[in-house]
VOKOLRO-969536 format. One line per 4 residues: number of its first residue (from 0); their letters; for each residue x, y, z of C-alpha. Coordinates in steps of 0.1 Angstrom, whole numbers, plus 5000, padded with zeros to 4 digits. Layout:
residues N
NUM) a) X/Y/Z; ...
END
This chain:
residues 209
0) ldag) 4950/4936/4890; 4952/4967/4909; 4937/4954/4941; 4921/4986/4962
4) cgta) 4927/5007/4931; 4907/5039/4946; 4905/5066/4918; 4930/5046/4897
8) gttv) 4960/5070/4896; 4984/5038/4900; 4961/5017/4878; 4968/5041/4849
12) rlrn) 5003/5039/4856; 5005/5002/4854; 4994/5003/4821; 5029/5017/4809
16) fggr) 5042/4982/4815; 5020/4966/4789; 4993/4939/4792; 4959/4947/4803
20) vfgv) 4953/4964/4838; 4922/4959/4858; 4911/4977/4890; 4888/4968/4919
24) dlap) 4877/4989/4948; 4845/4989/4972; 4841/5026/4972; 4816/5035/4942
28) eale) 4827/5072/4944; 4862/5061/4938; 4853/5038/4908; 4834/5066/4893
32) laas) 4866/5088/4890; 4883/5058/4879; 4860/5054/4850; 4867/5087/4839
36) rglq) 4903/5080/4833; 4894/5057/4805; 4894/5025/4824; 4858/5018/4814
40) gcla) 4852/4979/4811; 4885/4974/4834; 4868/4982/4868; 4849/4959/4892
44) rgsv) 4834/4968/4925; 4843/4945/4954; 4862/4939/4985; 4899/4927/4987
48) ehlp) 4886/4900/5009; 4862/4888/4982; 4877/4895/4948; 4850/4891/4921
52) freg) 4874/4873/4897; 4881/4836/4889; 4911/4816/4902; 4943/4821/4884
56) sfdv) 4929/4851/4864; 4960/4874/4867; 5000/4871/4860; 5004/4902/4887
60) vtsf) 4985/4917/4916; 4993/4951/4931; 4980/4962/4965; 4993/4996/4978
64) evvy) 4982/5006/5012; 4950/4989/5012; 4952/4958/5034; 4960/4978/5064
68) hsgv) 4928/4997/5063; 4899/4993/5088; 4877/4981/5059; 4896/4951/5056
72) endr) 4886/4927/5088; 4911/4901/5082; 4942/4907/5063; 4950/4869/5058
76) ralr) 4917/4864/5039; 4928/4894/5016; 4964/4879/5012; 4947/4844/5003
80) efrr) 4922/4859/4978; 4953/4877/4961; 4968/4841/4960; 4936/4825/4946
84) vlrr) 4931/4850/4916; 4969/4849/4906; 4983/4820/4884; 5008/4797/4898
88) ggll) 5042/4818/4897; 5024/4849/4891; 5035/4881/4913; 5022/4901/4942
92) llrl) 5035/4935/4947; 5022/4947/4984; 5031/4979/5002; 5018/4984/5038
96) pahd) 5025/5011/5065; 5051/5000/5090; 5058/5002/5127; 5027/5002/5149
100) wlrg) 5043/5027/5174; 5040/5052/5147; 5002/5056/5150; 4989/5090/5155
104) rheg) 4961/5111/5148; 4967/5105/5110; 4958/5069/5115; 4923/5081/5125
108) lvht) 4921/5103/5093; 4930/5074/5069; 4912/5048/5090; 4942/5026/5099
112) rhry) 4935/4993/5114; 4971/4981/5117; 5008/4992/5109; 5031/4961/5102
116) srre) 5066/4949/5108; 5085/4935/5080; 5086/4900/5098; 5048/4897/5103
120) vgrk) 5043/4907/5066; 5067/4879/5054; 5049/4854/5077; 5015/4862/5066
124) lres) 5025/4860/5032; 5042/4824/5034; 5010/4813/5054; 4990/4824/5025
128) gfri) 5007/4804/4999; 5036/4831/4986; 5074/4825/4983; 5091/4858/4992
132) dwlt) 5113/4872/4963; 5120/4904/4981; 5111/4920/5013; 5122/4955/5023
136) wanc) 5114/4987/5042; 5104/5016/5021; 5101/5057/5025; 5135/5054/5043
140) llfp) 5145/5090/5039; 5115/5102/5053; 5115/5081/5083; 5135/5102/5106
144) paaa) 5112/5136/5100; 5080/5115/5103; 5092/5097/5136; 5102/5129/5152
148) krlf) 5067/5145/5142; 5049/5115/5159; 5069/5116/5189; 5066/5152/5192
152) eriv) 5027/5150/5188; 5026/5124/5215; 5045/5146/5240; 5024/5178/5231
156) gets) 4995/5156/5234; 5002/5144/5269; 5015/5177/5283; 4987/5198/5269
160) gaag) 4960/5176/5258; 4960/5197/5224; 4942/5180/5197; 4963/5197/5171
164) epdl) 4953/5200/5131; 4946/5173/5107; 4978/5163/5087; 4960/5159/5055
168) wqpp) 4973/5190/5033; 4989/5195/5001; 5026/5204/5006; 5039/5236/4989
172) rlln) 5055/5229/4954; 5090/5230/4966; 5085/5206/4996; 5067/5183/4972
176) wile) 5095/5183/4947; 5120/5176/4977; 5097/5145/4987; 5096/5133/4949
180) qcva) 5134/5134/4950; 5136/5111/4980; 5114/5088/4965; 5131/5087/4932
184) veal) 5167/5080/4954; 5150/5049/4968; 5137/5038/4936; 5172/5037/4922
188) afkr) 5180/5013/4953; 5152/4992/4943; 5162/4987/4908; 5195/4973/4924
192) aipl) 5175/4952/4946; 5192/4968/4977; 5172/4965/5008; 5167/4997/5028
196) plgl) 5177/4995/5067; 5142/5013/5079; 5113/5030/5066; 5078/5041/5071
200) svla) 5064/5012/5048; 5069/4976/5043; 5075/4965/5005; 5072/4929/4993
204) lara) 5075/4911/4960; 5063/4876/4964; 5054/4847/4940; 5027/4824/4941
208) v) 5035/4789/4950
END
């Protein structure tokens, strides 16, 4: 189950790992685009806080950058729902934005309710019926420039009151390629289960107990 699948870009990729993949999202516009990707019959509308599936329906649940959203009122309830629809021993792969001090204008644009610490994610997962197999930072190589940008925006905003331009934009092709290589390098570390020392996100692999 891809919980909070959006337009299903990740859901489609998950099919490469075999098995049947389902997606669930609350936005009907997103599900309409998701259906155009060949996922008819594998999509459902619903909130991650109230998943429309029976207990123990899935072997794996993924949720990438969803539980942080202002549309999710209670993150513990969402985590308990992930546990409910997983079979015993099933896996949850969870990614969330990190460090609440990094909040900026971007958070308003993407409706951020909260950014997380690694310790907080681990605690809430254990309280929700999971055992932590692996917990690490992610987006490590992008942390320094992103943190510098946020701090600069804070200084500029305090001194000039300038609102600035929204930072939702499509990078030039070369810059996008560089960013992709940063993620590819981190993927090599993840394949070897090497934890990263810092990052813009928290990544957890947890098992339902």
